C-alpha positions as CSV (number, residue, x, y, z in Angstrom):
1,M,-36.6,-6.1,17.4
2,A,-34.5,-3.1,16.2
3,R,-31.5,-3.7,14.0
4,L,-28.3,-4.1,15.9
5,F,-26.2,-2.1,13.5
6,G,-26.8,1.6,13.0
7,T,-25.3,3.9,10.4
8,D,-21.9,3.6,12.0
9,G,-21.6,0.1,13.6
10,V,-23.1,-1.1,16.9
11,R,-23.5,1.6,19.4
12,G,-24.9,2.1,22.9
13,V,-24.2,2.8,26.6
14,A,-21.2,0.7,27.5
15,N,-21.8,-2.1,30.0
16,D,-25.6,-1.6,29.6
17,E,-26.7,-1.8,25.9
18,L,-23.2,-2.6,24.6
19,T,-22.0,-5.3,27.1
20,P,-18.8,-7.3,27.1
21,L,-20.9,-10.3,26.2
22,L,-22.2,-8.5,23.1
23,A,-18.7,-7.3,22.2
24,M,-17.4,-10.9,22.5
25,Q,-20.2,-12.2,20.3
26,L,-19.5,-9.4,17.7
27,G,-15.9,-10.6,17.7
28,Q,-16.9,-14.2,17.2
29,A,-19.5,-13.5,14.5
30,G,-17.5,-10.7,12.8
31,A,-14.4,-12.9,12.6
32,T,-16.5,-15.7,11.2
33,V,-18.2,-13.7,8.5
34,L,-15.2,-11.5,7.5
35,T,-12.8,-14.4,7.2
36,K,-14.9,-17.3,6.1
37,A,-13.4,-17.4,2.6
38,K,-9.8,-17.3,3.9
39,D,-7.5,-20.3,3.4
40,H,-5.1,-19.2,6.2
41,K,-5.4,-18.4,9.9
42,P,-7.0,-14.9,9.7
43,T,-5.9,-11.8,11.6
44,I,-8.1,-8.9,12.7
45,M,-6.7,-5.5,13.8
46,V,-8.3,-3.7,16.7
47,G,-8.0,-0.1,17.8
48,C,-10.0,2.2,20.1
49,D,-10.5,5.8,21.2
50,T,-9.7,7.1,24.7
51,R,-12.9,6.4,26.5
52,I,-12.6,4.3,29.7
53,S,-14.8,1.4,28.5
54,G,-12.5,0.8,25.5
55,D,-10.2,-1.6,27.3
56,M,-13.1,-3.7,28.6
57,L,-14.8,-3.9,25.2
58,A,-11.6,-4.4,23.1
59,N,-10.5,-7.3,25.2
60,A,-13.9,-8.9,25.2
61,L,-14.0,-8.5,21.4
62,M,-10.5,-9.9,20.9
63,A,-11.4,-12.9,23.2
64,G,-14.3,-13.6,20.8
65,V,-12.0,-13.3,17.8
66,C,-9.5,-15.8,19.3
67,S,-12.3,-18.2,20.3
68,V,-13.1,-18.9,16.6
69,G,-9.5,-19.4,15.6
70,A,-8.5,-15.9,14.4
71,N,-5.6,-13.8,15.6
72,A,-6.0,-10.2,16.9
73,V,-3.5,-7.4,16.6
74,Y,-4.2,-4.6,19.1
75,V,-2.9,-1.2,18.1
76,G,-4.2,0.7,21.1
77,V,-5.6,4.3,21.0
78,V,-5.6,5.5,17.4
79,P,-8.1,7.4,15.2
80,T,-10.7,5.5,13.3
81,P,-9.1,6.4,9.9
82,A,-5.8,5.0,11.2
83,V,-7.4,1.6,11.6
84,A,-8.8,1.8,8.1
85,Y,-5.4,2.6,6.7
86,L,-3.4,0.2,8.9
87,T,-5.7,-2.7,8.0
88,R,-4.6,-2.3,4.4
89,R,-1.0,-1.4,5.3
90,Y,-0.4,-4.6,7.3
91,R,-2.5,-6.7,5.0
92,V,-4.7,-8.1,7.7
93,D,-8.1,-9.7,7.0
94,A,-10.3,-7.1,8.8
95,G,-10.2,-4.1,11.2
96,V,-12.3,-3.1,14.2
97,V,-12.6,0.2,15.9
98,I,-14.0,0.5,19.5
99,S,-15.4,4.0,19.5
100,A,-18.6,6.0,19.9
101,S,-17.1,8.9,17.8
102,H,-18.6,12.2,19.0
103,N,-20.9,10.7,21.7
104,P,-20.4,11.2,25.4
105,V,-18.2,9.0,27.5
106,E,-20.9,6.6,28.7
107,F,-21.4,5.4,25.1
108,N,-19.2,3.2,23.1
109,G,-19.4,1.4,19.7
110,I,-18.0,-1.3,17.5
111,K,-17.5,-0.8,13.8
112,F,-15.9,-3.1,11.3
113,F,-13.7,-2.6,8.2
114,D,-13.0,-5.2,5.6
115,A,-9.5,-6.1,4.4
116,D,-9.5,-3.2,2.0
117,G,-10.3,-0.7,4.8
118,Y,-14.0,-0.1,3.8
119,K,-16.9,-0.1,6.2
120,L,-19.1,-3.1,5.7
121,P,-22.2,-3.1,3.5
122,D,-25.6,-3.7,5.1
123,A,-25.8,-7.2,3.9
124,M,-22.6,-8.3,5.6
125,E,-23.7,-6.5,8.8
126,D,-27.0,-8.4,8.6
127,E,-25.0,-11.7,8.3
128,I,-23.1,-10.9,11.5
129,E,-26.2,-9.9,13.3
130,A,-28.0,-13.0,12.2
131,L,-25.3,-15.2,13.8
132,I,-25.7,-13.4,17.1
133,R,-29.5,-13.6,17.1
134,N,-29.3,-17.3,16.2
135,N,-27.1,-18.1,19.2
136,M,-24.0,-18.6,17.0
137,T,-25.5,-21.5,15.1
138,G,-22.9,-22.7,12.6
139,V,-20.0,-20.9,14.3
140,E,-17.0,-23.2,15.1
141,F,-15.4,-22.7,18.5
142,V,-11.9,-24.0,18.3
143,T,-9.8,-25.7,21.0
144,G,-6.1,-26.5,21.6
145,P,-3.6,-25.1,19.2
146,Q,-6.3,-23.7,16.9
147,V,-7.2,-20.9,19.4
148,G,-6.1,-17.5,18.3
149,R,-3.4,-15.2,19.8
150,I,-3.3,-11.5,20.6
151,S,-0.3,-9.4,19.6
152,Y,0.3,-5.8,20.4
153,R,1.6,-3.1,18.0
154,M,1.3,0.2,19.8
155,E,3.9,1.7,17.4
156,A,1.6,1.3,14.4
157,K,0.2,4.8,14.9
158,E,3.6,6.2,13.6
159,E,2.8,4.5,10.2
160,Y,-0.5,6.4,10.1
161,I,1.3,9.7,10.8
162,N,3.9,9.0,8.1
163,H,1.1,8.2,5.6
164,S,-0.8,11.4,6.4
165,V,2.3,13.6,6.2
166,N,3.4,12.0,2.9
167,A,-0.1,12.3,1.4
168,V,-0.2,16.1,1.8
169,N,3.5,16.9,1.9
170,I,3.2,20.7,2.5
171,D,5.5,23.1,4.4
172,L,3.3,24.6,7.1
173,S,5.9,26.9,8.6
174,G,4.5,30.3,9.2
175,I,1.0,29.0,10.0
176,K,-0.2,29.3,13.6
177,M,-3.1,27.1,14.6
178,V,-5.1,26.0,17.6
179,V,-6.0,22.3,17.5
180,D,-8.8,20.9,19.7
181,C,-8.3,17.1,20.1
182,A,-11.6,16.5,21.9
183,E,-9.6,14.6,24.6
184,G,-9.8,11.8,22.0
185,A,-7.8,9.6,19.7
186,S,-6.1,12.4,17.8
187,H,-4.3,13.8,20.9
188,Y,-1.0,12.5,19.7
189,T,-1.3,11.7,16.0
190,S,-2.7,15.1,14.8
191,I,-0.3,17.2,16.9
192,E,2.7,15.2,15.8
193,A,1.8,15.3,12.1
194,L,1.1,19.1,12.1
195,R,4.3,19.9,14.0
196,R,6.3,17.6,11.7
197,L,5.1,19.7,8.8
198,G,6.4,22.9,10.4
199,A,3.2,24.4,11.8
200,E,3.1,26.4,15.1
201,V,0.5,24.3,17.0
202,I,-1.3,25.3,20.2
203,P,-3.1,22.1,21.3
204,I,-6.1,22.1,23.6
205,H,-8.1,19.2,25.1
206,N,-5.2,16.8,24.4
207,H,-4.9,15.2,27.8
208,P,-7.5,12.4,27.8
209,D,-8.1,10.6,31.1
210,G,-10.7,8.1,29.9
211,T,-13.7,10.1,31.1
212,N,-13.4,13.5,29.4
213,I,-13.7,12.6,25.8
214,N,-15.9,15.1,23.9
215,A,-16.8,16.8,27.1
216,N,-17.5,20.4,26.1
217,C,-14.8,20.2,23.5
218,G,-14.0,19.0,20.0
219,S,-16.1,19.3,16.8
220,T,-19.4,19.2,18.7
221,H,-18.5,22.1,21.0
222,M,-16.7,24.7,19.1
223,Q,-17.1,27.8,21.3
224,E,-13.8,27.5,23.3
225,L,-11.8,26.9,20.1
226,Q,-13.5,29.9,18.4
227,G,-12.5,32.2,21.3
228,R,-9.0,30.8,21.6
229,V,-8.2,31.3,17.9
230,V,-9.0,35.0,18.2
231,Y,-7.1,35.3,21.5
232,E,-4.0,33.7,20.1
233,K,-4.3,35.6,16.8
234,A,-4.0,32.3,15.1
235,D,-4.5,31.7,11.4
236,I,-6.9,28.8,11.8
237,G,-8.5,26.5,14.4
238,I,-9.0,22.8,13.8
239,A,-11.4,20.6,15.8
240,F,-11.6,16.8,15.8
241,D,-14.2,14.6,17.3
242,G,-13.4,11.7,19.7
243,D,-12.2,9.2,17.1
244,A,-10.9,11.9,14.7
245,D,-12.8,10.8,11.6
246,R,-14.3,14.3,11.3
247,C,-12.9,17.7,11.3
248,L,-14.3,21.2,11.5
249,A,-12.4,24.5,11.3
250,V,-12.4,28.1,12.6
251,D,-11.2,31.0,10.6
252,E,-8.9,33.8,11.9
253,N,-12.0,35.8,13.0
254,G,-13.4,33.0,15.1
255,K,-16.1,32.0,12.7
256,M,-16.9,28.3,12.3
257,I,-16.2,26.6,8.9
258,D,-18.2,23.4,8.6
259,G,-17.8,20.3,6.4
260,D,-19.7,21.7,3.5
261,Q,-17.4,24.8,3.4
262,I,-14.3,22.7,3.8
263,M,-15.3,20.6,0.8
264,A,-16.2,23.7,-1.2
265,I,-12.8,25.2,-0.6
266,V,-10.8,22.0,-1.2
267,G,-13.1,20.8,-4.0
268,N,-12.6,24.0,-6.0
269,Y,-8.8,23.9,-5.4
270,M,-8.7,20.3,-6.6
271,K,-10.8,21.1,-9.6
272,D,-8.5,24.0,-10.6
273,K,-5.5,21.7,-10.3
274,G,-7.2,18.9,-12.3
275,K,-7.4,16.6,-9.3
276,L,-11.1,16.5,-8.7
277,S,-12.2,13.2,-10.3
278,K,-14.9,13.8,-12.9
279,D,-15.5,17.2,-11.3
280,K,-17.9,15.5,-8.8
281,I,-18.4,15.8,-5.1
282,V,-20.7,13.4,-3.2
283,V,-22.6,14.9,-0.3
284,T,-25.7,14.0,1.8
285,V,-29.2,15.4,1.9
286,M,-28.1,17.4,5.0
287,S,-25.7,19.6,3.0
288,N,-26.6,23.3,2.9
289,L,-28.4,24.6,-0.1
290,G,-25.6,27.1,-0.4
291,F,-23.3,24.3,-1.3
292,T,-25.6,23.3,-4.2
293,L,-25.6,26.9,-5.5
294,M,-21.8,27.1,-5.2
295,A,-21.3,23.9,-7.1
296,K,-23.5,25.0,-10.0
297,E,-21.6,28.3,-10.3
298,N,-18.2,26.6,-10.3
299,G,-19.0,23.7,-12.7
300,I,-19.0,21.0,-10.0
301,D,-21.5,18.2,-10.1
302,L,-23.0,17.2,-6.8
303,E,-24.3,13.8,-6.0
304,Q,-26.5,13.4,-3.0
305,T,-27.0,10.4,-0.7
306,K,-28.8,9.7,2.5
307,V,-27.1,10.6,5.8
308,G,-24.0,8.6,6.8
309,D,-20.5,8.6,5.5
310,R,-20.7,5.0,4.6
311,Y,-23.4,5.9,2.0
312,V,-21.3,8.7,0.7
313,L,-18.4,6.3,0.3
314,E,-20.6,3.7,-1.5
315,R,-21.7,6.4,-4.0
316,M,-18.1,7.7,-4.5
317,K,-17.0,4.2,-5.4
318,E,-19.9,3.7,-7.8
319,I,-19.3,6.9,-9.8
320,G,-15.5,7.2,-9.4
321,A,-15.4,10.3,-7.3
322,N,-12.5,11.0,-5.0
323,L,-14.0,13.7,-2.7
324,G,-17.2,13.4,-0.6
325,G,-18.5,14.0,2.8
326,E,-20.9,15.5,5.3
327,Q,-21.6,18.9,6.7
328,S,-20.7,17.4,10.1
329,G,-17.0,17.1,9.0
330,H,-16.8,13.5,7.8
331,I,-14.8,14.1,4.6
332,I,-13.4,11.3,2.5
333,F,-10.4,11.7,0.3
334,L,-10.6,8.4,-1.5
335,D,-7.2,8.7,-3.2
336,E,-5.6,8.6,0.3
337,N,-8.0,6.8,2.7
338,T,-11.1,4.7,2.7
339,T,-13.1,6.5,5.4
340,G,-13.6,10.0,6.8
341,D,-10.3,11.3,8.0
342,G,-10.1,14.4,10.2
343,L,-6.3,14.8,9.9
344,L,-6.3,14.5,6.1
345,S,-9.2,17.0,5.9
346,A,-7.2,19.5,8.0
347,L,-4.1,19.0,5.9
348,H,-5.9,19.5,2.6
349,L,-7.5,22.7,3.9
350,L,-4.1,23.9,5.1
351,E,-2.7,23.1,1.8
352,V,-5.1,25.4,0.1
353,M,-4.3,28.2,2.6
354,K,-0.6,27.8,2.2
355,N,-0.5,27.5,-1.6
356,T,-2.9,30.3,-2.3
357,G,-1.7,32.6,0.5
358,R,-5.3,33.5,1.2
359,K,-6.9,33.7,4.7
360,L,-9.4,31.1,5.6
361,S,-12.2,33.7,5.8
362,D,-11.5,34.7,2.3
363,L,-11.5,31.2,1.0
364,A,-14.8,30.4,2.8
365,S,-16.5,33.2,0.9
366,V,-16.7,30.9,-2.2
367,M,-19.9,29.6,-0.6
368,Q,-22.8,31.4,1.0
369,V,-24.2,29.4,3.9
370,L,-28.0,29.7,4.0
371,P,-29.8,29.8,7.4
372,Q,-30.3,26.4,8.8
373,A,-31.8,25.2,12.1
374,L,-31.1,21.7,13.5
375,V,-32.9,20.6,16.7
376,N,-32.8,17.1,18.2
377,A,-35.9,15.5,19.6
378,K,-35.1,13.0,22.3
379,V,-37.1,9.8,21.9
380,P,-36.8,6.2,23.1
381,N,-34.3,4.3,20.9
382,H,-36.8,1.6,19.9
383,R,-39.4,4.2,18.8
384,K,-37.2,6.7,16.8
385,D,-38.1,5.1,13.4
386,K,-41.8,5.3,14.1
387,Y,-42.4,9.0,14.5
388,M,-44.5,9.2,11.3
389,E,-47.0,6.8,12.7
390,Y,-48.4,9.6,14.9
391,P,-51.0,11.6,13.0
392,E,-50.3,14.9,14.8
393,I,-46.6,14.7,13.9
394,A,-47.3,13.8,10.3
395,Q,-49.7,16.7,10.0
396,A,-47.2,19.1,11.5
397,I,-44.5,18.0,9.1
398,E,-46.8,18.4,6.1
399,K,-47.8,21.9,7.3
400,L,-44.1,22.9,7.4
401,N,-43.4,21.4,4.0
402,T,-46.1,23.5,2.6
403,K,-44.9,26.6,4.4
404,F,-41.3,26.3,3.1
405,A,-42.0,25.0,-0.4
406,G,-39.8,26.9,-2.9
407,E,-38.1,29.0,-0.2
408,G,-36.4,26.3,1.9
409,R,-36.8,22.7,3.0
410,V,-37.7,20.5,5.9
411,L,-35.8,17.3,6.6
412,I,-36.7,14.9,9.5
413,R,-34.8,11.8,10.1
414,P,-34.0,9.4,13.0
415,S,-30.4,9.4,14.2
416,G,-28.4,6.3,13.2
417,T,-26.3,6.4,16.4
418,E,-28.3,8.0,19.1
419,P,-31.9,8.0,20.6
420,L,-32.9,11.1,18.7
421,V,-35.0,12.3,15.8
422,R,-33.2,15.2,14.0
423,V,-35.3,18.1,12.8
424,M,-33.6,20.3,10.2
425,I,-35.3,23.3,8.5
426,E,-33.6,25.6,6.0
427,G,-35.0,28.9,5.0
428,K,-34.5,32.7,4.7
429,D,-35.4,33.8,8.3
430,Q,-33.1,32.3,11.0
431,K,-35.5,33.1,13.9
432,M,-38.5,31.7,12.1
433,I,-36.8,28.4,11.2
434,E,-35.4,28.0,14.7
435,K,-38.8,28.5,16.2
436,D,-40.5,26.1,13.8
437,A,-37.8,23.5,14.3
438,E,-37.9,23.7,18.1
439,E,-41.7,23.5,18.1
440,L,-41.7,20.4,15.9
441,A,-38.9,18.7,18.0
442,A,-40.9,19.4,21.2
443,L,-44.0,17.8,19.6
444,I,-42.0,14.7,18.6
445,T,-40.4,14.4,22.0
446,S,-43.8,14.7,23.8
447,T,-45.6,12.4,21.5
448,V,-43.2,9.5,20.8
449,L,-43.1,7.6,24.1
């Protein structure tokens, strides 16, 4: 049986793969594991993004939390990084986010934070999963006055806004920007924070209705933002995903600036100011080779991890780095928050623009982005880890590795959150790598059944 937890919590189609029953069990098992060493009645904070299934799953999870004697504090619709921060701010015992991040509306997910605002290590997730698979053996279901309560703190999002504004306290007056909120959790917090700092903000996709989250908008669909930035003659465009833990940008010419480029810009600025801890940045194997070249030229030491911001964070903590992230826009500023934070990423990028007086296109020139093709092969979820068992796929991958040796690279990996195998090829010829990536993805899709 496949592991319940992926790279970013438990995720699936809401009310099908991720049912209210499973949400309740996750609440019961999660509360039991996360609070077993506590000598007081524990409290777990719960927030969600804007998707319609959020209420259903949040209430089921909180019922599970209460059934094992813990209390729940519901903070409503807030970004994932807000829950990470507020869990620490209010000194509760754990935090939970109901969100499927950048996925379409039919999906949802459940991810946990410990009392310090960090995502759980694999071992603790395995402990939660084991309780569920063993029918909650050993879990105590309380009765009478021991049952937990649910309280509501919808105003808590203001604390997150205050924290973000104070963390990067910069006067943004004179900067005009278009901000795509992905019809998601940032629709209020990001706009309020940016305006509070003096920016001229033109928000788009900031009217969520529960069904339109990530629908042709946000950090996974940048085309509208790119055109709008040029039309409005804005200085920058900012795009968040559904739960606002990632951020991508658009320069004044409408050109996309990805997570690697944002880290290159901000990392060099931090290094120049003596604020880049140990002159290190932690990235994943998906980062562009151009980032590696940029780092060498500028005296920055790169550390690479496997894909997933949780693995980036683990490595950052191990080596004492304070900046790390992914090409997709999950960027962690560990001095200020414990997870990827789209708003903090935007504010730090804006800080560099404001303090240097340089246009974003000029700042982005610090790094040359090498051609890269990424194609998703759709496969059954339970087979996505088994693609190398097929000889024709293994042979095709080996052939590509030989072809691009010394002049690029081939990276194949199953998605941690979706029924996909991701095919990434990097090389000198964009058309060639796109053709090769599409052919390999098609082979994987047609073979893995």
